[in-house]
C-alpha positions, -999 to +999 in steps of 0.1 A: -002-004+002+017+035-008+015+061+009-014+080-007-035+048+000-025+050+035-036+085+039-068+076+028-074+055+051-071+082+080-099+108+088-087+139+083-094+152+116-068+130+128-040+143+100-054+180+107-046+168+145-014+158+135-004+192+116-013+213+139+002+195+173+035+173+154+023+142+175-003+112+174-010+079+185-029+070+154-004+073+124+025+051+122+061+073+121+072+065+088+037+082+076+040+112+098+074+118+088+058+119+052+030+143+060+052+165+076+073+165+039+039+169+024+040+201+049+071+209+042+066+211+003+034+233+004+053+258+026+080+259-001+054+259-031+040+291-016+069+306-026+090+288-051+068+280-080+092+258-101+086+223-089+125+213-095+136+240-076+107+233-051+120+200-047+161+203-037+150+229-008+128+202+000+155+181+003+178+204+022+146+210+046+139+175+054+175+169+059+179+193+082+143+191+103+141+155+099+174+138+093+166+119+065+180+120+033+151+118+003+161+117-037+148+147-062+121+122-077+109+114-040+108+151-031+091+155-063+062+134-053+056+149-021+054+185-037+024+163-062+011+149-032+009+179-012-006+203-041-034+178-043-039+170-006-038+206+005-056+225-027-088+236-004-111+233-032-106+202-051-079+177-049-083+162-087-049+169-103-059+187-132-078+214-108-048+218-090-028+226-120-054+249-134-050+270-105-017+270-100-010+281-137-037+310-129-017+323-099+017+318-123-002+338-151-013+367-121+020+368-109+034+377-144+010+405-143+027+421-119+059+417-136+047+428-170+029+463-153+060+471-134+075+471-169+047+493-182+033+461-208-004+469-203-009+447-231+011+413-216-005+420-183-040+421-198-032+386-216-017+374-185-049+382-171-074+363-197-054+334-193-057+337-153-091+340-157-096+311-184-077+287-160-097+300-130-131+295-146-119+263-164-112+247-130-141+260-119-166+241-145-140+209-137-148+212-099-185+213-111-186+181-132-168+160-103-199+166-082-220+153-107-214+115-108-232+089-121-270+080-118-281+043-117-317+035-114-322+001-105-356-015-108-375-051-121-407-027-127-389-007-158-389-021-191-366-015-218-390+001-240-394+027-211-358+038-218-363+041-252-349+009-269-371-013-288-377-054-283-363-079-307-377-111-312-346-140-305-362-159-331-368-131-355-328-120-355-316-157-359-343-160-385-331-129-402-297-142-402-304-176-416-317-158-446-289-136-448-266-166-456-292-185-479-292-149-501-255-152-505-255-184-517-278-176-541-260-148-553-229-163-556-241-188-583-236-182-616-270-181-629-290-150-645-304-125-624-339-138-631-331-170-621-320-158-589-350-140-580-366-174-582-345-195-564-353-166-536-389-169-543-386-210-538-365-199-506-394-180-490-366-150-482-375-119-466-354-088-476-328-087-454-301-060-446-271-076-459-245-050-446-256-062-411-261-095-416-227-100-431-200-122-411-162-123-418-149-149-441-128-173-427-092-165-443-105-129-424-113-144-392 
């Protein structure tokens, strides 16, 4: 079980209590260390938005405060986990990144205005707004879910489906096979028509009834 899966088994109040107090009788020591690293990560990310640079700073802080060496990939995974877990509006990665980009665009607005580039600032503001609107729409979509209706009283016809007889389907399939056999004969069209009538074959949709040849299977 990964540490993310372990986190999901804990009640949020238990984790919040540990973050506030730094102690817990419920959370295992190794998971406490991981949670602390995630807290370090989100604190670092608030001032350092470059993931690679933030990961390196997390390595240094983890070593200084916990005496633990973590590699750069582990540091990045802590950052990604923290971005998901500590995002107060939604813990879906796509939404987190949309809000993250909105923040970055808003930082660029300040830089552009400081340099007198109102046109660039306007473009960044528009991009930030677009990211936030998309994140909000994704939040709303995530809350809809799927509704399943289970009832023995509901018939397929009530949902707009048509009932078809299995015998009728089988008969048409057989007619289609006989029709193909007749059509493949090296006889005149008039003779083929007579053979169809003798076999009492109804008109069928040959494209639907078509089955693959042996060499195509």
